[in-house]
N, C-alpha and C positions, 0 to 999 in steps of 0.2 A: 060537507065534510071530507076531510085530507084520507089520504093513505093510511097517514099516523092513526087517523081515530079511530080506523074501522078494525076491529081485531076479530079474529077467529076465535068461534065459541071452541072452549075447552071440552073435549069429549070427557064425560066421566061414566063409569061403569059401578054399579053399586052392588055389594058383596056381602058376605056376611063372614065375620071370624070370632073365632074363640081366644078371650085375651083369660092372661093368668092375672087375680088379683092388682099382684104388684105391677103389671104392666098398667094396667087400667088404671091405678092411683100416679103413676107418672104420666097418663096422658090428660087426666083431671087437673093435675096440678098445676098442668100450661094451657088450659083453655077449657071454654064450656062448650065449644063444638068438637066435639072428638072427631067427625071429619076431616076438618081442617086441620087441626091439629098432627093429626097422622099422616095427610097428606103431607103437610111443609117437614114434620120431622123426619119421614121417610125421604122426599127428595134431600136434604141436610144428610140423611147417612149414607145413602146410595153417592152422592156428589164426594163424600169422605173417603167410600171405597175406593170408588176410580180414581181419584187425587194419589191416593197411597197407592194402588195399583200401578199407576204412572211410577211414581217414584221406585214403587221396588223392584220394577221392570230393570232397573239399572244395576240392583245390589246381588243378581241372580242371573248366572250363565243359563243358556237353552239348557245346555245338557243337566244342570241342578235343579232349574224348575221342571222340567222334564221327569227327574227323578221324585223330585216331591209330589207331582201331581200321581205319578204310577205307585207310591208308597201309600199316598191315600186314596186309594181306589174306594173304599167303602163309602168314601160319601163324609163322613163324620170325624173331621181332623182337627177341630176346635179344641176340646181340652187337652189333646195329646198331642200336637202336632209334632216337635220334636223327637219323644218318644216312639211316636211312630212311625216316622222317617228312618229314625236309629235303628229300630227291630227289623222293619222291612227290608232296608238295605241292607242289613246283616244276615236276614233269612233268604233273601231272593236273588242277594249279589247284585243289587241296583247300581251300585258304582261303576261296577265291570259293564252293565247291560246299556248305560248311559254314558259311558265313559266320562265319569266325574273324579277326579285324583286324588281330593282331599275330601273325602265326605264327611270325616270330623272337624275340618272348617266348618263344613256346610251346616253340621248340626247344631255347632257352637252359635252360627251366625241365625239360626233359627230359635235357638233359647234366648238371645239378646233382641228380640224383638220386641215392639211396642205393642200395648195393647192391639193397639189402630190396625198397626202394620199384621199384627196374627190375623185378628179379623178378615183385613184385605186378600189376605191369601189363603186362608181357609173358605172364605166368599168365592174365588177364583176356581179355587181347586174346585167345590160344589157347583160351580157354575160350570165347570170343565164336563165332568161327569155328568150330568142331567143334560147337555147338549148332546152329548156322545150318545147316549141312551133314547136320542126321540129319534134320529134316524139314521142311514148307514152311512152316513160320509164319515172319510176319516179324520178327525181331529187332530191337531199338533199342540202337543200338552207346551213345547215350549212358546208358546202363544198363549197361554191360558192366562196370563195377566194383561194380555191386550183388550 
């Protein structure tokens, strides 16, 4: 047996999840082995998010990304990303705090994001706040897309 023939076994963890009927129907439409479908599709989804975050990191300055993360500090930005950023910027003067000279330009760019870009950005914000709540490490919101 050569080194290429020997593969390290993949460690798997069995968990229990609760799914809505529409999600379960989507899974069942993609194969008979639900676990395999969920693993495959999750791998694809997280790769989409990572690749899209990499692309988005060139579209926003550090200050703009910090403003977005700060504005969405309640963790739920998915449905109202542009409105949340606009409202919180005005209410809390986040453009001044983060030194964003053209907040209306930022809002317009957020409005023009594709579905996948919006999903990736919101996922990055949610991961940032989840990580920030886990310990006392100081996190830099400008690095949320990293």
